[in-house]
N, C-alpha and C positions, 0 to 999 in steps of 0.2 A: 589263471584259467579256472573256470568253474569245475567242481569235482566231477560232475557227470561227463563233461567233455574230456577231462583228463582220464577218467576210467575208460571211455570209449577208445582213446588212443592207446591205452595200455593193454587192452585185451586182444587175444587172438581169435576169439569166438565171434563170428559174424552176428549172431542173434543178440549177443550181449552188447556188441558195439552199436547195433541199430537201436536197441532199447535205451542205451545211455544217450545216444544222439537225440532220440525223441524226447527224453527227459530234459536234456539241456535246452532244446527248442521250447519246450513247455515252460520251463523256468524263465527263459528270456522273454517269452510272450507275457507271462504274468508280471514280470518286472516292468516291461513297457506299458502294460495296462495300468499298473500302479502309478507310474510316472505321469501318464495322461490324466488319470483321475486327480492326482495331486495338483497338477497344473490347472485343471478346470476348476478345482476348489479354490485355489489361490486367485484365479481370475474372477470368480464369482464373489469372493470376499472383497476383493479390491473394488469391484463395481459397487458393492453395497456401501463401502466406506466413502467412496467418492460421491455417490448419489444417494444420500440418506432419504429415507422414506418420510 
């Protein structure tokens, strides 16, 4: 479990919990964006190798 999510579960303070949950969502979104970027790069490179200019 990511640290922000674990911290959210561990706290009794609602504002701290919400902040940690927002942080966890932001990190997840950044990781997903990085995965999509990497996949697009690999597809672009594959096309370049298969179809030389």
